[in-house]
PASETI-291435 format. One record per atom (N, C-alpha, C): residue in one letter; x, y, z. Coordinates in steps of 0.02 Angstrom, whole numbers, plus 50000, padded with zeros to 5 digits. Example, Ala and Ser with C-alpha at 12.3 -4.5 7.8 and 13.67 -1.06 7.14 Angstrom:
BEGIN
A506604971650390/A506154977550390/A506604983550390/S506424988850354/S506844994750357/S506455000250394/
***
This chain:
BEGIN
M529575011754248/M528855012854246/M528515006854212/A528075003554247/A527724997854218/A527255000054161/E527045006354165/E526545008854118/E526805009054046/L527425010954036/L527655012653969/L528225008253946/T528105001753941/T528654997253923/T528484992853863/D527934994253827/D527754990153770/D528234991353712/N528274986453667/N528674987353607/N528364992653563/K528804995953524/K528555001053478/K528134997953423/V527625001553402/V527204999353347/V526885005453316/T526815005353251/T526505010953216/T525745010553225/V525445015953248/V524725016053259/V524435022253225/L523775022153217/L523445027753185/L523475033953229/K523485039753198/K523425046053234/K522695046853255/G522585051653299/G521905053053319/G521475055053260/A520865052453255/A520375053653202/A520565050553135/E521145047253132/E521365044453068/E520985038053050/F520585035553096/F520185029653081/F519715030853022/L519545037153010/L519085038852955/L519375037352886/I520035037252881/I520335036752815/I520805030752808/S520955027352862/S521435021752860/S521125015452889/D521335009852862/D521105003352887/D521565000952943/S521294997052988/S521684994053042/S521624986553040/E522094983253071/E522094975953075/E521964973753146/P521754967453155/P521584965053223/P522134965953275/Q522764965653252/Q523304966453301/Q523354973653327/H522984978253296/H522994985253316/H522434986753365/T522324982253411/T521824983553463/T521974978953522/F521674980753579/F521684976353638/F520954974453651/I520834968153664/I520144965853676/I520094962753746/P519514963053776/P519434960353844/P519614952953849/E519554949453793/E519714942253794/E520464941053802/E520874946353798/E521594945753807/E521824946953879/V521364948653922/V521554950253991/V521964944554021/N522544946354049/N522984941254077/N522804939754150/E523164935154180/E523004932954247/E523064938554298/E523594942554292/E523684948154339/E523114953254332/Q522934954754271/Q522384959554260/Q521724956754287/Q521624950254280/Q521014947254306/Q521004947554382/M521574946654413/M521614947154486/M521454954254509/I521694959154471/I521544966154488/I520804967554479/R520514964954425/R519794965754414/R519404962854473/Q519604956954495/Q519254953754550/Q519344957654615/M519924960654624/M520054964654684/M519574970554687/V519464973854629/V519004979554629/V518294977154640/R518114971454610/R517444968754621/R517334967054695/D517854964354727/D517804962754798/D517714969054839/F518074974354820/F518014980754855/F517284983154852/C516984982654793/C516284984754785/C515814980254825/E515934973754823/E515504969054859/E515534970254934/V516124971654960/V516214972255033/V516034979255058/H516234984455020/H516184991255047/H515644995555015/I515454994154953/I514984998654918/I514274996054921/Y514154990054895/Y513474987554889/Y513104987354957/P513424985055011/P513054984955075/P512914991855103/N513254996955076/N513185003755103/N512825008455056/Y512475005755006/Y512145010054957/Y511685015254990/K511295013055038/K510815017555070/K511175023155108/K511715021355143/K512095026455179/K512435031255130/I512695028555075/I513015032755024/I512495037554995/E511905034854979/E511375038854949/E511175044654993/K511195043655059/K510995048855106/K511595052755132/Q512195051055108/Q512815054455129/Q512895054455205/E512745048755234/E512795048155307/E513515047155330/D513675050055386/D514295048655421/D514915049855378/N514875054855332/N515445056455288/N515715050155254/I515255045655234/I515465038955213/I515875038955149/S515715043355102/S516085043255039/S516825044955049/K516965049755093/K517665051355105/K518025045455139/K517675042155184/K517975036255217/K518105030655166/L517635029755120/L517715024555070/L518285026355021/L518375032755007/L518945034754966/L519595033055001/G519605033755068/G520205031855105/G520335024355100/I519815020355103/I519895013055096/I520125011255025/A519825014654976/A520035013454907/A520775015354898/G520975020754930/G521685022754926/G522145017654957/E521945014855013/E522345009755047/E522445003655001/Q521955002154960/Q521994996354915/Q522314998054848/G522545004154841/G522895006054779/G522445007854721/L521805008954734/L521335010254680/L521325017454657/L521655021854694/L521675028954676/L522345031054646/S522825026554644/S523505028654627/S523815024854569/S523425020954533/S523715016654481/S523925020454419/H523825027054418/H524025031154361/H524545036454380/I524835035654440/I525305040554465/I525975037154480/P526545040254462/P527205037254474/P527355036154548/E527805031554560/E527965029654629/E528255035454669/E528635039854637/E528945045354675/E528435050054705/Y527815049754682/Y527285053954709/Y526765049854747/G526955043854767/G526505039754807/G526075035054767/G526185034554702/G525765030354660/G526035023354650/M525685019654610/M525875012754592/M525665011754520/P526045014654472/P525815015154402/P525725008354368/L525145007754335/L524995001954296/L524865004154224/E524924999454177/E524825001354107/E524095003054095/T523965006354039/T523315009354026/T522755004254025/N522854998453994/N522324993553991/N522104991254060/T522584990454106/T522404988454174/T522034994154209/N522245000254198/N521875005954226/N521165006254198/T521085004354136/T520415004354106/T519984999054141/I520274993354156/I519914988054192/I519694990554261/I520154993754297/I519984996454363/I519415001454357/T519465005954309/T518945011054299/T518275007954283/E518275002854240/E517644999454223/E517324996454284/E517714993154325/E517424989854385/E517174994854436/I517525000554443/I517285005854487/I516615008554462/G516515008254396/G515895010554366/G515285006754391/R515385000954422/R514824997054450/R514594999754518/S514945004854544/S514815006954612/S514325012754619/G513955014154566/G513445019354570/G513725026254584/A513405030054628/A513605036954640/A514315037454667/F514555032254701/F515245032554727/F515745033054670/S515585030354611/S516045030854555/S516145038154534/V515645042454546/V515725049554531/V516245052654577/S516215050854640/S516715053454688/S517415051254669/V517485044954648/V518145042354628/V518385045954565/A517945046654515/A518135049654452/A518355056854462/A517975060554502/A518145067554513/A518815068254549/H518955063554594/H519575063854633/H520175061754590/T520125056054558/T520715053354522/T520815056554453/G520285059254424/G520325062054357/G520425069454357/I519885073254355/I519935080554351/I520225083554415/G520285079554468/G520595081954529/G521345081054530/M521575074854524/M522285073354529/M522685075154466/L522385074154409/L522765074954346/L523015082054334/P522625087354349/P522915093954340/P523555095054380/I523575092354440/I524175093054481/I524745088854451/F524585082754429/F525085078354400/F525355081154334/Y524905083654292/Y525105086254227/Y525445093054230/F525185097554272/F525385104554268/F525715107154332/G525695103254386/G526005105654447/G526755105654444/N527075110154482/N527805109954487/N528005104354535/E528645103154541/E528875097554582/E528655098154654/E528685104154681/E528485105154750/E527745103654760/Q527325105854713/Q526605104654718/Q526445097254713/K526775093854668/K526665086654660/K526835082854724/K527415084554753/K527635080954813/K527205082754874/K526925088754873/K526515090854929/K525835087554929/Y525525086954870/Y524825084854867/Y524715077654843/L525105075354794/L524945068954763/L524975062954810/P525465062354855/P525465056554899/P524825055854940/G524585061354968/G523965061155007/G523365059654964/L523375062154903/L522815060854857/L522825053554836/C523415050654826/C523475043554808/C523215039054864/S523355040854925/S523155036754983/S522425037855002/G522135043254976/G521455044954996/G521405048655061/Q521975050455090/Q521965054155153/Q521725061255143/I521855063955085/I521565070455067/I521185069655001/V520675073854993/V520245073454934/V520265080154897/V520255079754832/V520295085854791/V519635086854753/S519475093154741/S518875094954704/S519055100054650/Y518695099654594/Y518845103554534/Y518305108854525/C518495115254528/C518015120754527/C518075124854463/L517675123154415/L517685126654350/L517025130154336/T516475126554340/T515815129154319/T515575134654366/E515255139654335/E514955145154372/E514225145954350/P513825149754387/P513125150754367/P513055153254296/G513515157354272/G513465160154205/G513935157054155/S514305151954174/S514785148954128/S514795141454138/G514465137854093/G514455130554094/G514875127954037/S514555126853979/S514925124653920/S515435129953898/D515265136353909/D515735141753893/D516135143453955/A516595138953971/A516955139454035/A517385145754039/L517625148153983/L518075153953984/L517705160453999/A517045160054004/A516645165954022/A516615166854098/A517015163154135/A517015163454207/A517125170554232/K516805172154289/K516875178954317/K517275179054382/T517455173254408/T517855173054469/T518525176554456/K518715181154500/K519315185154490/K519855183754542/A520475184854522/A521055184254567/A521485190554560/M521535194354614/M521925200554613/M522535199954658/L523105202054633/L523725201554671/L523715206454730/S523925203954788/S523945208254848/S524495213454841/E524455218654882/E524935224154878/E525645221854890/D525735216854934/D526415214454949/D526655209354897/G526225207454849/G526415202854796/G526495195654817/K526255193954878/K526345187154904/K525725182754896/H525155185854885/H524535182054881/H524105184654823/Y523645180254803/Y523105182354759/Y522465182154800/L522045187054792/L521405187354826/L520865185054776/I520575179354790/I520085176354744/I519385177654769/S518965180154723/S518265181454739/S517825178854682/G517295175354701/G516845172754649/G516435166954676/Q516115163554630/Q515645158254648/Q515705152554597/K515745146454622/K515745140454580/K515145136154598/M514895132454549/M514315128254563/M514395121454530/W513975116654554/W513995109654532/W514685106554545/I514955107954604/I515635105654619/I515615098954655/T515835093754621/T515835086954649/T516375086254702/N516195082754755/N516625081454814/N516735087754857/A516375093154842/A516495099354878/A516375098654953/G515895094354972/G515715093855043/G516255091155087/F516725087355058/F517255084455100/F517955085255070/A518025089655021/A518675090654990/A519145094555037/D519785092855032/D520295096255072/D520655101655031/V520645100954966/V520965105854922/V520545106554859/F520515112654833/F520105114154774/F520545116754718/I520435114354658/I520745117254599/I520255122454572/V520455128654576/V519995134254563/V520245138254502/F519785139654457/F519945143554398/F519675150654407/A520125155454399/A519945162554407/A520335166754358/K520105172754346/K520435177254299/K520865182254337/V521525181654326/V521995186354357/V521905193054323/D521825198254364/D521715205054338/D521085205454293/G520645200654302/G520015200854266/G520025197954196/D520615195654172/D520615193054103/D521075187154091/K521545185754135/K522035180354124/K521785174054160/F521465169554123/F521155163554150/F521705158954179/T521675157654244/T522225154454279/T521955149354330/A522345144054341/A522155138954390/A522545139954455/F522205138754511/F522515139454577/F522355133254619/L522805131854667/L522685126754718/L522485130254782/V521865129054803/V521605132554862/V521415127454915/E521725128154974/E521585123455028/E520955125455065/R520615120455091/R519945121355119/R519925126255177/D520455126455217/D520435130355279/D520575137755268/R520615139955206/R520745146955191/R520145151355212/E520295156855246/E519775161355267/E519435164455206/G518765164555208/G518385167355152/G518105162055106/L518315155755115/L518045150355074/L517455147255112/S516885146755080/S516295143855111/S515915139655060/L515475135455087/L515105130755044/L514355131955049/G514005130754995/G513275130754995/G513025124155021/A512375123455026/A512065117255048/A512135111954994/E512065105655014/E512075100254965/E511505101254915/E511665100454851/E511155101154799/E510665095254804/D510025096754795/D509505091554794/D509445089054722/K509845084154705/K509915081954635/K509425076454617/M509305075754553/M508875070354528/M509195063554539/G509845063154528/G510215056954536/G510885058154568/I511305053054567/I511965053054601/I511915056754668/K511395055254705/K511295058454770/K511855056754819/G512185051154807/G512715049054852/G513365052854842/S513405057154791/S514005061154782/S513875068154808/S514375071054840/S514295077854866/S514345082854809/T513845087254804/T513835092554753/T513615099054786/R514065103854788/R513895110154821/R514165116054781/Q513905121854797/Q514215128054773/Q514805129754819/V515305132954790/V515885135154829/V515955142654819/F516005146254875/F516035153554872/F516735155954895/F516975160954862/F517635163854878/F517555171354889/E517725173554949/E517675180654966/E518365183054989/N518735185854941/N519415188254956/N519835182854989/V519815176854961/V520205171254988/V520935172254970/K521365172555022/K522085173555011/K522415166954991/V522705166954931/V523045160954906/V523765162754890/P524255159254919/P524955160954905/P525105160554831/V525545164954807/V525715165154736/V526005158454713/E526325154754760/E526615148254741/E526085143054729/N525445144754741/N524905140054729/N524585140854660/I524885144854618/I524665145054548/I524835138254517/L524345135354483/L524445128954450/L524555130054376/G525155128454353/G525325130054283/G525555137254278/E525345140654226/E525565147454214/E524975152254215/I525125158454233/I524615163654231/I524375164554159/G523715164554151/G523425165354085/G523385158954044/K523625153454073/K523615147054037/K523145142054071/G522665144554107/G522205140154142/G521785135854095/H521675138354034/H521285134353986/H521635127753970/L522305127753971/L522675121553959/L522535116554015/V522525119054076/V522375114754134/V521655112254131/A521205116854117/A520485115254119/A520295110154066/F520535111054005/F520275107153950/F520675100853935/N521325100953948/N521725094953933/N521535089053977/V521365090454040/V521185084854084/V520515081954065/L520115085754028/L519455083254009/L519495077653958/N520035077453918/N520095072153868/N520075065253900/I520525064153948/I520535057653981/I519925056754025/G519665062354052/G519055061954092/G518465059354052/R518435061453989/R517885059153946/R517965051753930/F518575049653918/F518695042553906/F518485038453967/K518695040654026/K518545036954087/K517795036954102/L517445042354083/L516725042354093/L516405036854051/G516635036153989/G516385030853946/G516515023953976/V517105023154005/V517285016654035/V516865015254096/M516765020354138/M516335019354197/M515615017754177/A515395020954123/A514715019454098/A514665012154077/L515205009454049/L515225002354031/L515124997954092/G515494999454145/G515424995554206/G514724995954234/G514435002054234/G513755002854259/G513254999054216/A513374999054150/A512914995654104/A512924988054116/K513514985254126/K513544978054140/K513184976254205/W513274980454255/W512934979354319/W512174979454309/N511944984354270/N511224984954257/N510964979154215/A511354977054166/A511144971354125/A511064965154168/N511524964054214/N511464958454260/N510814958854300/T510664964854323/T510044965954362/T509434964254319/A509434966454256/A508864965254212/A508784957854197/I509334954454183/I509294947254166/I509034943254225/K509304944554284/K509094940854344/K508354942054358/Y508134948254352/Y507434949754365/Y506984946254314/A507194946454250/A506784943354197/A506724935854208/N507234932754236/N507194925554250/N506774924054312/E506764928654359/E506414927454422/E505664929354418/R505524934454379/R504844937054376/R504404932654330/H503854930154356/H503394925954318/H502744929554303/Q502514928754243/Q501844931054222/Q501554925654177/F500914924454184/F500574919154147/F500924912354157/N501184911454219/N501494905154241/N502164903554207/V502484908654176/V503144907554146/V503584913654162/P504244912754164/P504674918454175/P504614923354116/I504644929854131/I504564934754078/I505154934554028/S505704931354049/S506264930654002/S506094926053943/S505534922553947/S505334918253892/S504954922053838/F504804928453851/F504424932353803/F504884935653752/G504684935653689/G505104938653637/G505244945953648/A504754949753673/A504854956953684/A505394958253736/I505414954053788/I505924954653840/I506604952253814/Q506604946953775/Q507224944453747/Q507544949753701/Y507134953353665/Y507404958753623/Y507784963753667/K507484965753722/K507804970753765/K508454968053795/L508454961953820/L509054959153849/L509614958653797/A509434956353737/A509934955553684/A510204962253662/E509764967153654/E509994973753630/E510434977153683/Q510274976253746/Q510724978653799/Q511414975653789/A511444969153779/A512094965753772/A512454968053709/I512104968853655/I512424970853592/I512734977853599/Q512364982453629/Q512634989153638/Q513224989253687/I513184985253739/I513744984753787/I514354981953752/F514274976453715/F514824973153681/F515154977953631/A514754981653594/A515024986153544/A515404991853577/T515114994853628/T515455000353663/T516094998053696/E516074992253726/E516674989453758/E517234988553707/S517064986253648/S517564985253595/S517924991853579/A517534997253574/A517815003853558/A518235006553615/L518015005553676/L518375008153734/L519055004853741/Y519074998253734/Y519714994753744/Y520184995753684/R519914996853625/R520354998653570/R520685005453584/T520295010153609/T520565016753624/T521055016453682/S520925012253730/S521395011253785/S522075009053757/W522055004553709/W522675002153677/W523025007853640/L522635011953604/L522935017653568/L523265022553616/L522925024053671/L523205028553721/L523855025853749/Q523875019353762/Q524475016253789/Q525045016553740/R524915014953676/R525435014853626/R525725021853614/K525295026853613/K525535033653603/K525965035853662/A525745034353722/A526145036153781/A526815032653781/T526815026353760/T527445022653756/T527925025953707/A527685027753649/A528115030853599/A528385037553624/M527965041453657/M528185047853684/M528715046953738/Y528595042253782/Y529065041053837/Y529735038653812/E529715034053764/E530335031553737/E530695036853695/G530325041953674/G530625047353636/G530905052853680/G530855052053746/G531165056853792/G530685061053832/A530035060353821/A529545064153860/A529515061453931/S529325065753977/S529225063354046/S528595059154048/Y528505055654104/Y527915051354112/Y527275055554105/A527255061354139/A526665065654136/A526555068354065/E527095070554033/E527035073153965/E526785067853917/A527035061653925/A526825056253881/A526085054853888/K525845054653951/K525135053353963/K524695059053937/L524915065153948/L524525070853926/L524495071153850/E525055069953817/E525075070053744/E524655064553714/A524645058653745/A524235053153720/A523495055053723/A523285058053778/A522575060053785/A522405065453734/E522865069953722/E522745075253672/E522705072353602/E523135067453586/E523135064453520/E522455061253504/Y522155058053553/Y521525054553542/Y520935058253572/A520975064953572/A520435069053599/A519785067953561/V519825066853495/V519215065553456/V518885059053480/E519285053853485/E519005047453508/E518735047953578/C519075051653622/C518845052353691/C518165055953693/A518095061253653/A517465064853650/A516895060353625/M517045056353574/M516535051853547/M516335046553598/L516835043853633/L516695038453681/L516295040853741/K516385047153759/K515975049953812/K515245049753792/V515105051653729/V514425051453704/V514175044353697/I514575040153665/I514385033153652/I514235029553718/G514685030253766/G514605026653830/G514005029053869/S513915035653873/S513365038353914/S512685036753882/E512645036853816/E512005035453783/E511855027953783/M512375023953779/M512275016753786/M512015015153856/L512315018153907/L512085016953976/L511365019153985/D511185024853955/D510495027153961/D510005022153932/Y510195019153875/Y509755014053846/Y509695008153894/V510245005953921/V510245000053964/V509835001154027/V509935006854060/V509555007954122/V508815008954108/D508655012054052/D507955013154035/D507605006454024/E507925001953988/E507624995353976/E507614991054039/T508094992154083/T508084988454147/T507464990554187/V507314996954188/V506704999254221/V506094996154188/Q506084996154121/Q505504993554085/Q505404986054098/I505954982354101/I505904975154115/I505634973954185/H505774978554230/H505514977954298/H504774979954302/G504514983054250/G503814985254251/G503684990254306/G503134989554342/G502964994154396/G503494994254450/N503804988554463/N504334988354514/N504934992654495/G505034993654431/G505584997954409/G505485005154428/F504865007054443/F504725013954462/F504745014854537/S504885009454572/S504905009754645/S505625010254670/E505715014654719/E506385015554748/E506585009554790/E506135004754801/E506324998754837/E506764994154794/Y506764995354729/Y507174991354683/Y507754995654657/V508304992454640/V508904996154620/V508834999354552/A508364997054511/A508294999754443/A508155007254443/A507745009554490/A507565016654492/A508175020954507/R508575018854556/R509165022754573/R509655022954515/A509755017254483/A510225016954426/A509995021454369/Y509335021654359/Y509055025954307/Y509195033254322/R509085035254384/R509215042254403/R509955043954399/D510365039354422/D511085040654423/D511385041454353/A511125037654306/A511425037654239/A511325044154201/R510805047754216/R510615053454173/R511135058954171/I511515059854225/I512005065354228/I512565064354177/N512695058154157/N513275056854114/N513235060354046/R512635061854023/R512565065353960/R512665072853967/I512765075154030/I512835082254043/I513535084154064/F513825080754114/F514485083154135/F515055080254093/E515655083154104/E516245082054060/E516105084753990/G515705090053986/G515485092753922/G514855089153901/T514325092753887/T513705089553866/T513825085453803/N513385080753791/N513465076653730/N513415080753667/E513025086153670/E512995090653613/E513675093953600/I513975096453654/I514645099553648/I515155094553622/N515135088453647/N515625083453626/N515525081253554/R514905081153530/R514785079853459/R515095085453417/L514985091553436/L515265097253399/L516025097053401/L516295095253459/L517025094853466/L517325089453422/A517005083653420/A517275078153380/A517355080153308/F516865083653281/F516905085853211/F517405091553203/S517355096553246/S517785102453237/S518525100753247/M518685096453295/M519375094453304/M519635090453244/T519205086253216/T519405082453156/T519545087153098/M519105091853087/M519205096653032/M519825100953043/R519935102853106/R520515107053121/R521165103253107/R521175096753123/R521765092753109/R521875091953034/A521325091452998/A521385090952925/A521655097452896/M521415103052921/M521645109652896/M522385110652911/K522615107952966/K523335108552984/K523775103552948/G523455098952911/G523845093852875/G524055088052919/E523775087452979/E523965081953023/E523665075353000/I523085075752969/I522785069852936/I522525072152867/D522535067652819/D522325069352751/D521605067052739/L521145071652746/L520445070152730/L520275071952657/V520645076852630/V520475079352563/V520575073952510/G521165070552511/G521305065552461/G520795059852460/P520675056652518/P520175051352520/P519465053752502/A519285059852524/A518615062452507/A518545063552432/W519075066052400/W519075067052328/W519035060352291/A519355055252319/A519335048652289/A518625045852290/V518255047252343/V517565044952347/V517135048552294/Q517255055052285/Q516885058752234/Q517015055852165/K517635054152150/K517795051152085/K517455044252077/E517435040552133/E517115033952130/E516365034652116/L516055039952141/L515345040952128/L515205042052054/A515685044952019/A515585046451948/A515745040351904/A516025035151934/A516215029151896/A515685023751904/M515755018551864/M515305012851869/M515415009251936/P514885007051968/P514965003452032/P515384997152023/S515814995852071/S516244989952069/S515894984152103/N515994978252076/N515694972152105/N516204968252148/E516774971252160/E517294967852199/E517064966952271/K517184961052298/K517004959652367/K517584956252402/T517654957552466/T518184954452505/T517994947352523/D518444942752512/D518324935752530/D518424934652604/G518194928952628/G518314927152698/G517684927552740/T517754925052801/T517174924552846/T516834931252857/W517224936452867/W516944942952883/W517044947952826/G517084945352765/G517184949652707/G516644954852700/A516014952952712/A515464957752706/A515534963552755/E515774961952815/E515854967152867/E516464971552851/I516994968552826/I517584972552806/I517374977552752/D517004975152702/D516774979652649/D516284984852676/A515864982852724/A515374987552753/A515724993252788/V516254991752826/V516624996952861/V516945001752811/K517234999052758/K517535003352706/K517005007952676/N516405005252664/N515875009252634/N515595014452683/M515565012552748/M515365017452798/M515845023452797/K516485022052791/K516985027452789/K516895031752727/K516705028652672/K516595032552611/K516015037352620/I515485035052654/I514925039452668/I515155045252712/G515525043552765/G515765048752810/G516195053852775/L516645051552731/L517085056052694/L516695060252645/M516215057252612/M515815060852563/M515425066552596/V515105065052652/V514695070152685/V515125075552716/S515635073552753/S516065078652785/S516445082652734/G516675079352681/G517025082952628/G516585087952593/A515965085952578/A515485090452546/A515325096352591/A515215094952655/A515055100452701/A515635105352706/A516245102752708/A516835107152711/A516895111452648/K516765108352590/K516815112052527/K516275117452523/Y515665115852542/Y515135120852540/Y515295126652588/Q515625125052643/Q515825130352689/Q516365134752658/M516865131652628/M517415135552597/M517145139852540/D516625137452506/D516325141352452/D515845146752477/G515775147152543/G515345152252572/G514605150752567/L514425144552554/L513715142752545/L513385140952611/I513775138652659/I513505137252726/I514015139452778/D513795140452838/D514225141952895/D514095136652948/L514545131852953/L514425126152998/L514385128253071/K514645134053089/K514575136353158/K513845137653175/N513465139253124/N512755140653135/N512315134953108/E512625129453090/E512255123653064/E512415117453106/Q512265118053170/Q512465112753216/Q512125106153201/E511525106353172/E511185100153156/E511595095953107/I511895099253057/I512305095753008/I512915092753042/V513235096753084/V513835094353119/V513675088253162/M513105088453195/M512925082853238/M512745076653198/N512445077553139/N512355071853094/N513015068553077/I513505072653060/I514165069953041/I514505066753100/A514445069753159/A514745066753219/A514445059853233/D513795059253224/D513475052753235/D513715047553184/I513835049753123/I514115045253072/I514815043053094/M515215047753117/M515895046053140/M515885040953196/M515425041753243/M515395037253300/M515195030253279/D514705029653234/D514505023053211/D515065019653172/I515435023453133/I515995020653096/I516515017853144/Y516685021953194/Y517215019853241/Y517015013553279/V516405013453305/V516195007653344/V516145001453300/A515875002253240/A515814996453195/A516494993453180/E516984997653166/E517654995053152/E517944991653213/C517834994553272/C518104991653334/C517804984753347/V517154983953335/V516834977453345/V517124972353296/L517204974353234/L517494969853183/L518194967753202/L518614972453224/L519294970753245/L519284965953303/R518814966953349/R518774962553407/R518594955453387/I518094954753344/I517884948153322/I518454944653285/R518784948153241/R519324945153202/R519914943153248/K520044947253299/K520584945553345/K520394939553388/M519764939353409/M519524933553447/M519634927153408/E519474927353344/E519564921353303/E520304919453298/S520734924553291/S521444923153285/S521724920153349/L521384921353405/L521594918653470/L521254911953486/G520844909553438/G520534903053446/G519864903053481/H519544908853489/H518894909153522/H518334907553473/N517814904453499/N517204903553460/N516824910153457/T516664912453397/T516354919053390/T515654918653359/D515324912953365/D514674912153333/D514174917453358/L514094917953424/L513614922653451/L513864929853444/Q514504930953456/Q514774937653449/Q514704940053377/G514794935353330/G514704937153260/G513994939253245/Q513504935953275/Q512814937953265/Q512674944753297/M512984946053354/M512924952653385/M513194958053339/M513774956553309/M514074961353263/M513614962653203/K513324957453175/K512894958253117/K512284962553133/V511994961553192/V511424965653212/V511644972853219/F512224973853251/F512474980753259/F512594983953191/F512914980353145/F513044983153079/F512394984853044/N511914980453048/N511264981553016/N510964988253039/D510974989353104/D510674995353132/D511115001453120/A511775000653126/A512235006253117/A512205008953046/I512175004452997/I512145006652927/I511505010552914/A510955008352944/A510325011952937/A510375018952967/R510705019453025/R510795026053057/R511245030453014/I511785027652989/I512245031452948/I511895034052886/S511505029752854/S511145031752794/S510675037552808/K510315037252864/K509845042652881/K510225049052898/N510745048552938/N511125054552957/N511435057752895/A511705053652850/A512005056252790/A511485059752746/S510915056552736/S510385059452695/S510125065952725/D510035065952791/D509795072052824/D510305077752817/A510945076252827/A511455081352822/A511505084152751/L511555079752702/L511625081852633/L511025086052610/S510435083952629/S509825087552609/S509785094352643/S510195095452694/S510175101752731/S510585107152697/F511035105252651/F511445110452620/F511545109652544/A511415103852517/A511515102752445/A510835102452410/D510845103252344/D510235102652305/D510415100752233/G509895099752193/G509995098452122/G510375092052108/D510775092252054/D511155086352031/D511665084152083/A511965088952117/A512475087152168/A512155083052224/L511565085152246/L511225081452299/L511025074552275/R510745074252214/R510535067652188/R511125062852182/M511695065352159/M512275061052152/M512505058452220/M512515062852269/M512755060752335/M512255056152370/L511615057352361/L511115052752390/L511155045952357/N511295045752292/N511415039252259/N512025035852289/G512535039952306/G513135037152338/G512975034152405/V512555037652444/V512345034952509/V512005028252500/K511565027852451/K511205021652438/K511685016152417/R512175017852374/R512655012852350/R513085010252408/F513305014752451/F513775012852504/F513425010152566/S512765010052566/S512385007652624/S512165000452617/K512374997152565/K512144990252553/K512484985552602/Y512104981052629/Y512354976052676/Y511884970052673/E512144964252685/E511744958252680/E511144958452727/H510594955652705/H510004955152748/H510094949552799/I509924951052861/I509994945952913/I509334945552952/N509234939852983/N508644938953025/N508814941453095/V508684947853107/V508884950953170/V508494947953228/K507884945753216/K507484942753269/K507834936453295/N508014931953250/N508334925753271/N509014927053302/A509384931953275/A510044933553303/A509974935953375/R509504940453387/R509404943053454/R509164937453501/R508734933053476/R508494927653519/R509064922953539/A509524921853494/A510094917553510/A510524920753564/V510624927253558/V511014930953609/V510644930753676/A509994932053674/A509594932053736/A509614925253770/K509574919953730/K509594913153758/K510224912053799/K510784914353774/K511414913553810/K511404917553875/L511154923653873/L511114927853932/L510654924753985/I510084922253962/I509594919354008/I509884913154041/E510224909054003/E510524902954031/E511074904754081/A511464909754066/A512004911754111/A511754915754171/N511144918554165/N510844922754217/N511274928854231/A511634931154180/A512084936954187/A512334938954118/Y512604945054114/Y512944947054053/Y513584942854048/C513674939353993/C514194934253990/C514654934753929/F514664940653898/F515094941353839/F515714945353857/
***
């Protein structure tokens, strides 16, 4: 297996970034892409240039079953099978290369939704949980794109609360079939899928996954949904009226459907973040080119400071998000390698890796989708009135991006998950949050230290350590107040979301720092990237300070609150920088390149 052949290395556990430091060698950065990976990147770009971009209008109108035909072409080029072993028709590549493929597919607009639904929540349940017969029956066709799979979980009454599903599966009298009845909605690829992964309750209570083929009597589809965006992806309701499904089509175990439903979402969330990155770079290119071409007052609008701010901030957010995504890609790969070398199967290794970094995957779904929303919004704004016209691509990109904050678990759900999973791991003793949090409390009671880290990025190294202290202080205090019965975090979602936002800023800030330091170790000039990092740190520390203050003020008072707010102030110190000049320097590079160039 090409995927799992890296040397062993000790890496952080999931969510352990909050309490442990990492070194530059503990990440993968885009600047390390090798020649083979660059060729694969170019192959995907060529696929988009030849097959996607010229057909945007047809895709948008779903003419001539074009998306299914394009999935077939993508399958022929190996773009649907790079995560599946050869014995099932795949051509497995290591995780970083798969991340590159996913990023480039993210440039393809609504078609990327069709690909993601097929290769992620569609194929992975079969790969992870299918028996040998099911894998051999379905995966080769799914890899080639000759058949398409659709994932049926959401119902009219069960969205975020998926286990509240009402679709039922009753065993037939002869014991050979299950009769499935119910309704699913918001089902991607439903219009042209050949097989559906359907979640239903056996005997009304055992949540179970089934493989249901399209031609089964009693299966019918609703009309295409009239959506705000991603109009080029098929989205329909799927109805089941006593659909006979052979008992051998149970996917996984009876009553264990939640394992199928939720485990595949971990890697799905990561991939959504990666696709958002690709879409953001495409949009940034659009914005830069338009700003250079559009003239007002006899000069290109890219010469205006207000426009330069937007272009630079787009780039800074893209660069920061990219740093976090590729670090996580490296973590996923290393965990899978260790599992595989320890005797796990290929599927088990991949599934366990995604589960290990479920916290990071949940955060990256939020980070990526919200970064993309900023980028597309500013692209519309840079286009001015033309950005509101469907004759320009900015409007479509704006509409398409909005769904990312909703599916694969809403961003609100993923924020709650990031915190709750971290706390659950701490309670199980999988990571030690108590010791480091207690150390921060003791530090607050002591005299402030004037120790500073030497070196080019010493201020940033110290800033990341201090960000973590704020995160530990706030989360530790919230946990203690809960244990003392003073608050119930289940009913205090605002506090949890404050803490989740702190966690996300910490993770991204550290990832950017690791990237810059690794770039330097590889001999790259980091002058502009360093300025991007400083602007990001400046803004991230301000956000962390506000989120921490808001959270603490929501449950603490008196001397305890004053002490912790003083701690926030102490740990929020960072050098003052001229953010205007830094952004202008970044914008100058973008304008000269006429494209996103970092």
